[in-house]
Phi, psi and omega in degrees: 000149177249124176249120178275115185295329182281314185262343185066018174285143179241129180233131173280120183270309182216157175264121182274008175072025178082003181273150171289145176231111186259004180201148174223146169211161188234138175263097184292333182287313183257353174065063174230145165263133177247144174201147174268138174265113189302320187263352187244357167065040171213172175245127183235162180212157172232150184281140184223076185271146176251351177268161185282338187213089185230139175245141178222122181262122175199106186065301175231166181264127179232151175208128175197152178279165174233133006283152181204152175273352184267070179259108184264123177287133177243131174281125183262313184206142172279137182239176169286178182296142169061058169289133186238325183240144181217149178210141184250131173250087183295327184297329182242011175059045181235151168244134174245144174209159177237149176230155184254011177262313178260358174057059184211164174253129181233164180213148171212172174289164181299336178267006177093356181276167176056048177288136180212147174271125184265323186198149171269144183229178182266302179209071185284147179224319185235142171225132175227153184239135165258090187293323183298313182263000175063054175237142171255132176243130182228132170273115175246110190290349176270349184233301184154209176265123183251155174221151175204164172290162182298330177274010175071023171268171178055040178293136178201151173263120185258338176226124180265137173261137181250287185248019182216169179240164179226131181238008177208143179201147172220163180238151178240103188288335181292326181247003177056053179227155174254149176226135179208166175234125179273172187288353174269358176095011179264124174272126184232164178219150177209160173291167183300339178266005179090357180273174176056050180288129179234144172267118179281312178193169169250126181283349178071004178229124179273139172084358184258357190254097182232018179213133179208146176213138185239135176208125179062232183270004190239150173242125175255134180210163180250138173238090186061254184261004182253139169259126184233163176228142178213149175283167183283350181291123179306136180089359179293151181267128180285158177239134178282125178264325189202141174248119180264171177266347179230167179296137178270116187261343181201153180222136164234124180270109184278125180260099185297331178293340178290348178288000000 
């Protein structure tokens, strides 16, 4: 679904076939949204063009203007069971994803070719990329928040989890900070090295927070069926933007100026 922050209009973009979707990412260069379907074991994408006459060849040839109701889902790659986190590296034409069935980090080209397993993990859920500085960040619920270089060197755990789990995280590359919500309902932030941990707010509900997106001065997050916005200032009061009929499992904050 697309929620317009300015108008509060809601548009259904695609039907996910009844599958849970726990992650979204966007390829600003080629203009695709990527997401893993948790229950159907593949990675699919739809074309999102802003020009009036654009052709894109991938398996089949498609062309359509945006906005359009003709959004065709394309299967990019077959995965193992239960892919949950995904991240796009447009600069190098790669997709990264983690799954919780085989406990691993995998990568393929944007067209689904050259699939390879990069690393085994314990209980991975979220993956985010700092493409500029070439860092991978992964939420591993048995350990904490991990980071490594793209070639998987300099692996380290920068935030340790003790008695709680985390199912959502986002990064803010302009200020070099991470943002996440733990399973006790606390939204936290830290620098890229794990230092300077701050509590932004408590959502007051445990177990309902599995989606977060950060852009500029704002944090967008889901609390079960509600989409909310809050500033990054600790102690700020959140505002409800939208009430859904089902649990909101993932958020991607689209930056139109990034086009």
